[in-house]
Structures are given as C-alpha cells and as structure tokens.
N, CA, C and O atoms as a GROMACS GRO file, in nm:
protein
  316
    1UNK      N    1   0.080  -0.126   0.008
    1UNK     CA    2   0.004  -0.012   0.010
    1UNK      C    3   0.090   0.112  -0.006
    1UNK      O    4   0.201   0.114   0.047
    2UNK      N    5   0.039   0.226  -0.084
    2UNK     CA    6   0.130   0.354  -0.076
    2UNK      C    7   0.048   0.427  -0.012
    2UNK      O    8  -0.072   0.407  -0.024
    3UNK      N    9   0.096   0.524   0.067
    3UNK     CA   10   0.048   0.596   0.162
    3UNK      C   11   0.130   0.751   0.154
    3UNK      O   12   0.250   0.773   0.166
    4UNK      N   13   0.004   0.863   0.124
    4UNK     CA   14   0.046   0.974   0.078
    4UNK      C   15  -0.045   1.067   0.142
    4UNK      O   16  -0.142   1.022   0.202
    5UNK      N   17  -0.022   1.205   0.134
    5UNK     CA   18  -0.120   1.299   0.204
    5UNK      C   19  -0.199   1.375   0.090
    5UNK      O   20  -0.185   1.355  -0.031
    6UNK      N   21  -0.263   1.444   0.136
    6UNK     CA   22  -0.356   1.518   0.048
    6UNK      C   23  -0.306   1.568  -0.086
    6UNK      O   24  -0.338   1.539  -0.201
    7UNK      N   25  -0.203   1.666  -0.028
    7UNK     CA   26  -0.156   1.761  -0.133
    7UNK      C   27  -0.077   1.662  -0.233
    7UNK      O   28  -0.088   1.686  -0.353
    8UNK      N   29  -0.008   1.566  -0.197
    8UNK     CA   30   0.064   1.469  -0.313
    8UNK      C   31  -0.034   1.404  -0.401
    8UNK      O   32  -0.024   1.384  -0.522
    9UNK      N   33  -0.147   1.369  -0.308
    9UNK     CA   34  -0.259   1.297  -0.389
    9UNK      C   35  -0.312   1.386  -0.503
    9UNK      O   36  -0.314   1.355  -0.622
   10UNK      N   37  -0.355   1.499  -0.450
   10UNK     CA   38  -0.418   1.575  -0.557
   10UNK      C   39  -0.308   1.651  -0.654
   10UNK      O   40  -0.361   1.718  -0.742
   11UNK      N   41  -0.177   1.652  -0.653
   11UNK     CA   42  -0.084   1.674  -0.736
   11UNK      C   43  -0.073   1.549  -0.850
   11UNK      O   44  -0.079   1.574  -0.970
   12UNK      N   45  -0.062   1.457  -0.817
   12UNK     CA   46  -0.068   1.329  -0.885
   12UNK      C   47  -0.200   1.256  -0.901
   12UNK      O   48  -0.194   1.135  -0.926
   13UNK      N   49  -0.284   1.297  -0.892
   13UNK     CA   50  -0.432   1.234  -0.877
   13UNK      C   51  -0.450   1.115  -1.002
   13UNK      O   52  -0.489   1.000  -0.984
   14UNK      N   53  -0.411   1.173  -1.128
   14UNK     CA   54  -0.402   1.072  -1.228
   14UNK      C   55  -0.325   0.957  -1.222
   14UNK      O   56  -0.365   0.850  -1.266
   15UNK      N   57  -0.212   0.974  -1.168
   15UNK     CA   58  -0.097   0.863  -1.140
   15UNK      C   59  -0.168   0.772  -1.050
   15UNK      O   60  -0.180   0.655  -1.087
   16UNK      N   61  -0.223   0.814  -0.923
   16UNK     CA   62  -0.257   0.738  -0.816
   16UNK      C   63  -0.388   0.671  -0.877
   16UNK      O   64  -0.412   0.553  -0.853
   17UNK      N   65  -0.455   0.730  -0.940
   17UNK     CA   66  -0.596   0.650  -0.977
   17UNK      C   67  -0.532   0.530  -1.097
   17UNK      O   68  -0.562   0.411  -1.093
   18UNK      N   69  -0.458   0.580  -1.180
   18UNK     CA   70  -0.431   0.447  -1.270
   18UNK      C   71  -0.349   0.345  -1.196
   18UNK      O   72  -0.346   0.230  -1.239
   19UNK      N   73  -0.293   0.374  -1.104
   19UNK     CA   74  -0.228   0.265  -1.018
   19UNK      C   75  -0.330   0.196  -0.967
   19UNK      O   76  -0.342   0.075  -0.982
   20UNK      N   77  -0.428   0.287  -0.886
   20UNK     CA   78  -0.538   0.202  -0.830
   20UNK      C   79  -0.634   0.113  -0.894
   20UNK      O   80  -0.684   0.015  -0.838
   21UNK      N   81  -0.662   0.154  -1.024
   21UNK     CA   82  -0.766   0.123  -1.105
   21UNK      C   83  -0.737  -0.008  -1.192
   21UNK      O   84  -0.827  -0.081  -1.233
   22UNK      N   85  -0.599  -0.028  -1.215
   22UNK     CA   86  -0.542  -0.117  -1.258
   22UNK      C   87  -0.512  -0.243  -1.152
   22UNK      O   88  -0.443  -0.340  -1.183
   23UNK      N   89  -0.574  -0.226  -1.023
   23UNK     CA   90  -0.553  -0.308  -0.926
   23UNK      C   91  -0.397  -0.314  -0.874
   23UNK      O   92  -0.377  -0.396  -0.784
   24UNK      N   93  -0.307  -0.252  -0.911
   24UNK     CA   94  -0.168  -0.287  -0.862
   24UNK      C   95  -0.141  -0.218  -0.746
   24UNK      O   96  -0.029  -0.228  -0.695
   25UNK      N   97  -0.229  -0.147  -0.696
   25UNK     CA   98  -0.192  -0.046  -0.568
   25UNK      C   99  -0.311  -0.013  -0.516
   25UNK      O  100  -0.415  -0.006  -0.581
   26UNK      N  101  -0.292   0.017  -0.354
   26UNK     CA  102  -0.386   0.063  -0.294
   26UNK      C  103  -0.358   0.191  -0.219
   26UNK      O  104  -0.279   0.187  -0.125
   27UNK      N  105  -0.402   0.277  -0.244
   27UNK     CA  106  -0.337   0.408  -0.219
   27UNK      C  107  -0.432   0.464  -0.072
   27UNK      O  108  -0.553   0.489  -0.066
   28UNK      N  109  -0.326   0.473   0.042
   28UNK     CA  110  -0.390   0.547   0.159
   28UNK      C  111  -0.356   0.694   0.134
   28UNK      O  112  -0.250   0.728   0.082
   29UNK      N  113  -0.439   0.768   0.167
   29UNK     CA  114  -0.427   0.935   0.149
   29UNK      C  115  -0.476   0.970   0.323
   29UNK      O  116  -0.585   0.957   0.378
   30UNK      N  117  -0.362   1.012   0.366
   30UNK     CA  118  -0.400   1.104   0.517
   30UNK      C  119  -0.412   1.247   0.487
   30UNK      O  120  -0.359   1.306   0.392
   31UNK      N  121  -0.496   1.302   0.585
   31UNK     CA  122  -0.521   1.425   0.562
   31UNK      C  123  -0.593   1.486   0.675
   31UNK      O  124  -0.627   1.400   0.756
   32UNK      N  125  -0.627   1.604   0.708
   32UNK     CA  126  -0.660   1.672   0.830
   32UNK      C  127  -0.804   1.616   0.867
   32UNK      O  128  -0.843   1.644   0.981
   33UNK      N  129  -0.884   1.546   0.791
   33UNK     CA  130  -0.998   1.494   0.835
   33UNK      C  131  -1.014   1.316   0.845
   33UNK      O  132  -1.116   1.246   0.848
   34UNK      N  133  -0.889   1.284   0.847
   34UNK     CA  134  -0.869   1.139   0.870
   34UNK      C  135  -0.783   1.066   0.803
   34UNK      O  136  -0.667   1.108   0.810
   35UNK      N  137  -0.804   0.945   0.723
   35UNK     CA  138  -0.749   0.902   0.638
   35UNK      C  139  -0.854   0.832   0.548
   35UNK      O  140  -0.966   0.803   0.590
   36UNK      N  141  -0.809   0.805   0.411
   36UNK     CA  142  -0.921   0.713   0.340
   36UNK      C  143  -0.816   0.609   0.263
   36UNK      O  144  -0.694   0.598   0.276
   37UNK      N  145  -0.911   0.538   0.177
   37UNK     CA  146  -0.812   0.423   0.102
   37UNK      C  147  -0.873   0.420  -0.033
   37UNK      O  148  -0.994   0.404  -0.044
   38UNK      N  149  -0.797   0.434  -0.136
   38UNK     CA  150  -0.835   0.426  -0.289
   38UNK      C  151  -0.790   0.291  -0.337
   38UNK      O  152  -0.678   0.246  -0.314
   39UNK      N  153  -0.878   0.230  -0.402
   39UNK     CA  154  -0.863   0.097  -0.437
   39UNK      C  155  -0.939   0.083  -0.564
   39UNK      O  156  -1.023   0.167  -0.595
   40UNK      N  157  -0.911  -0.030  -0.644
   40UNK     CA  158  -0.982  -0.048  -0.769
   40UNK      C  159  -1.141  -0.114  -0.740
   40UNK      O  160  -1.160  -0.198  -0.651
   41UNK      N  161  -1.238  -0.068  -0.820
   41UNK     CA  162  -1.350  -0.156  -0.806
   41UNK      C  163  -1.347  -0.295  -0.776
   41UNK      O  164  -1.419  -0.348  -0.691
   42UNK      N  165  -1.255  -0.360  -0.854
   42UNK     CA  166  -1.255  -0.515  -0.858
   42UNK      C  167  -1.206  -0.566  -0.723
   42UNK      O  168  -1.247  -0.668  -0.668
   43UNK      N  169  -1.106  -0.478  -0.674
   43UNK     CA  170  -1.044  -0.529  -0.527
   43UNK      C  171  -1.125  -0.503  -0.424
   43UNK      O  172  -1.130  -0.575  -0.324
   44UNK      N  173  -1.198  -0.392  -0.442
   44UNK     CA  174  -1.318  -0.363  -0.335
   44UNK      C  175  -1.414  -0.461  -0.339
   44UNK      O  176  -1.442  -0.515  -0.232
   45UNK      N  177  -1.482  -0.501  -0.459
   45UNK     CA  178  -1.562  -0.591  -0.455
   45UNK      C  179  -1.512  -0.737  -0.383
   45UNK      O  180  -1.572  -0.799  -0.295
   46UNK      N  181  -1.391  -0.770  -0.446
   46UNK     CA  182  -1.326  -0.898  -0.401
   46UNK      C  183  -1.291  -0.858  -0.242
   46UNK      O  184  -1.287  -0.965  -0.182
   47UNK      N  185  -1.270  -0.771  -0.168
   47UNK     CA  186  -1.268  -0.796  -0.060
   47UNK      C  187  -1.398  -0.813   0.045
   47UNK      O  188  -1.404  -0.880   0.148
   48UNK      N  189  -1.522  -0.710  -0.034
   48UNK     CA  190  -1.646  -0.749   0.020
   48UNK      C  191  -1.698  -0.893   0.035
   48UNK      O  192  -1.758  -0.940   0.131
   49UNK      N  193  -1.660  -0.954  -0.085
   49UNK     CA  194  -1.684  -1.101  -0.114
   49UNK      C  195  -1.615  -1.206  -0.026
   49UNK      O  196  -1.653  -1.322  -0.018
   50UNK      N  197  -1.511  -1.153   0.039
   50UNK     CA  198  -1.410  -1.226   0.105
   50UNK      C  199  -1.503  -1.231   0.257
   50UNK      O  200  -1.531  -1.330   0.325
   51UNK      N  201  -1.539  -1.086   0.279
   51UNK     CA  202  -1.568  -1.062   0.443
   51UNK      C  203  -1.730  -1.129   0.429
   51UNK      O  204  -1.785  -1.136   0.539
   52UNK      N  205  -1.798  -1.169   0.334
   52UNK     CA  206  -1.917  -1.216   0.317
   52UNK      C  207  -1.942  -1.364   0.346
   52UNK      O  208  -2.030  -1.419   0.412
   53UNK      N  209  -1.804  -1.427   0.255
   53UNK     CA  210  -1.784  -1.556   0.276
   53UNK      C  211  -1.741  -1.594   0.403
   53UNK      O  212  -1.805  -1.682   0.460
   54UNK      N  213  -1.645  -1.544   0.458
   54UNK     CA  214  -1.602  -1.544   0.602
   54UNK      C  215  -1.694  -1.537   0.715
   54UNK      O  216  -1.665  -1.592   0.821
   55UNK      N  217  -1.804  -1.470   0.700
   55UNK     CA  218  -1.919  -1.451   0.790
   55UNK      C  219  -1.997  -1.578   0.782
   55UNK      O  220  -2.053  -1.612   0.887
   56UNK      N  221  -2.009  -1.646   0.691
   56UNK     CA  222  -2.093  -1.776   0.668
   56UNK      C  223  -2.014  -1.902   0.804
   56UNK      O  224  -1.899  -1.945   0.803
   57UNK      N  225  -2.107  -1.928   0.891
   57UNK     CA  226  -2.019  -2.023   1.006
   57UNK      C  227  -1.980  -2.171   0.900
   57UNK      O  228  -2.047  -2.238   0.822
   58UNK      N  229  -1.829  -2.176   0.947
   58UNK     CA  230  -1.785  -2.293   0.876
   58UNK      C  231  -1.705  -2.268   0.762
   58UNK      O  232  -1.617  -2.345   0.724
   59UNK      N  233  -1.737  -2.152   0.702
   59UNK     CA  234  -1.700  -2.156   0.564
   59UNK      C  235  -1.556  -2.109   0.528
   59UNK      O  236  -1.497  -2.137   0.424
   60UNK      N  237  -1.499  -2.016   0.653
   60UNK     CA  238  -1.349  -2.024   0.653
   60UNK      C  239  -1.270  -2.095   0.665
   60UNK      O  240  -1.154  -2.071   0.630
   61UNK      N  241  -1.314  -2.229   0.732
   61UNK     CA  242  -1.230  -2.334   0.775
   61UNK      C  243  -1.243  -2.434   0.619
   61UNK      O  244  -1.148  -2.494   0.570
   62UNK      N  245  -1.362  -2.433   0.571
   62UNK     CA  246  -1.356  -2.500   0.441
   62UNK      C  247  -1.287  -2.420   0.329
   62UNK      O  248  -1.213  -2.483   0.253
   63UNK      N  249  -1.303  -2.296   0.313
   63UNK     CA  250  -1.214  -2.228   0.231
   63UNK      C  251  -1.058  -2.272   0.253
   63UNK      O  252  -0.984  -2.305   0.160
   64UNK      N  253  -1.021  -2.267   0.388
   64UNK     CA  254  -0.872  -2.292   0.426
   64UNK      C  255  -0.839  -2.440   0.384
   64UNK      O  256  -0.736  -2.459   0.319
   65UNK      N  257  -0.922  -2.550   0.420
   65UNK     CA  258  -0.905  -2.685   0.379
   65UNK      C  259  -0.896  -2.692   0.216
   65UNK      O  260  -0.807  -2.757   0.160
   66UNK      N  261  -1.004  -2.615   0.139
   66UNK     CA  262  -0.989  -2.612   0.017
   66UNK      C  263  -0.844  -2.554  -0.067
   66UNK      O  264  -0.795  -2.599  -0.170
   67UNK      N  265  -0.805  -2.456   0.005
   67UNK     CA  266  -0.639  -2.405  -0.041
   67UNK      C  267  -0.568  -2.504  -0.051
   67UNK      O  268  -0.496  -2.527  -0.147
   68UNK      N  269  -0.580  -2.574   0.048
   68UNK     CA  270  -0.457  -2.698   0.081
   68UNK      C  271  -0.478  -2.814   0.019
   68UNK      O  272  -0.394  -2.904   0.027
   69UNK      N  273  -0.579  -2.827  -0.044
   69UNK     CA  274  -0.613  -2.937  -0.139
   69UNK      C  275  -0.546  -2.968  -0.262
   69UNK      O  276  -0.588  -2.894  -0.350
   70UNK      N  277  -0.461  -3.045  -0.302
   70UNK     CA  278  -0.385  -3.065  -0.419
   70UNK      C  279  -0.493  -3.079  -0.528
   70UNK      O  280  -0.592  -3.152  -0.530
   71UNK      N  281  -0.444  -2.986  -0.623
   71UNK     CA  282  -0.531  -2.966  -0.755
   71UNK      C  283  -0.564  -3.099  -0.798
   71UNK      O  284  -0.683  -3.106  -0.827
   72UNK      N  285  -0.504  -3.201  -0.811
   72UNK     CA  286  -0.501  -3.340  -0.878
   72UNK      C  287  -0.600  -3.410  -0.766
   72UNK      O  288  -0.661  -3.509  -0.804
   73UNK      N  289  -0.614  -3.377  -0.666
   73UNK     CA  290  -0.734  -3.449  -0.586
   73UNK      C  291  -0.854  -3.370  -0.593
   73UNK      O  292  -0.938  -3.397  -0.507
   74UNK      N  293  -0.885  -3.270  -0.683
   74UNK     CA  294  -1.007  -3.188  -0.724
   74UNK      C  295  -1.099  -3.244  -0.803
   74UNK      O  296  -1.050  -3.313  -0.892
   75UNK      N  297  -1.224  -3.237  -0.800
   75UNK     CA  298  -1.315  -3.286  -0.879
   75UNK      C  299  -1.324  -3.186  -1.033
   75UNK      O  300  -1.298  -3.066  -1.023
   76UNK      N  301  -1.349  -3.228  -1.127
   76UNK     CA  302  -1.398  -3.128  -1.221
   76UNK      C  303  -1.557  -3.091  -1.207
   76UNK      O  304  -1.646  -3.173  -1.185
   77UNK      N  305  -1.573  -2.959  -1.223
   77UNK     CA  306  -1.727  -2.907  -1.210
   77UNK      C  307  -1.755  -2.842  -1.311
   77UNK      O  308  -1.695  -2.741  -1.348
   78UNK      N  309  -1.843  -2.888  -1.364
   78UNK     CA  310  -1.919  -2.805  -1.513
   78UNK      C  311  -2.031  -2.709  -1.444
   78UNK      O  312  -2.130  -2.744  -1.381
   79UNK      N  313  -1.989  -2.580  -1.474
   79UNK     CA  314  -2.108  -2.502  -1.439
   79UNK      C  315  -2.220  -2.490  -1.550
   79UNK      O  316  -2.322  -2.426  -1.527
   0.00000   0.00000   0.00000
C-alpha cells in the first residue's frame, strides 16, 4: 500500500488513480479529516465477497481446507 498526503494525492491524482484502477496498488491518503483508502472497484468487490464468505459459519475453515487440497485431488465441476 502506498500512503500519501492530500497535497501529493491532488498533485498526482491521475497517477494514483491509474495505479489503483489497474489493481496494482491500494492508495492511503492521510489528511486533516482522517484517512481514506483508494482502490480499484474489482479489489473492493473482492474484499467485500471475502468478508461475506468468512461470515458464513464454517466457511472459513472450508476455504482454508480447499486451499490446501492438491489440484489433482479436486473434482472437475461443470457450470
């Protein structure tokens, strides 16, 4: 994560937004009103989905187990 202040963020707005929109960077902006985070919409939606899934009882453990399962042991799934 890149952290900057409001003056630098304004000065380089297009550069920061390009980095964030490509998903390459999360930008933290500190200013007198507090701090904010700028990230791509895709990264934000992914974060929300992760939070939603980990709130389902038992899902976190299932996801962690699945991540440790070798691909050869996985079943093919046709959508």
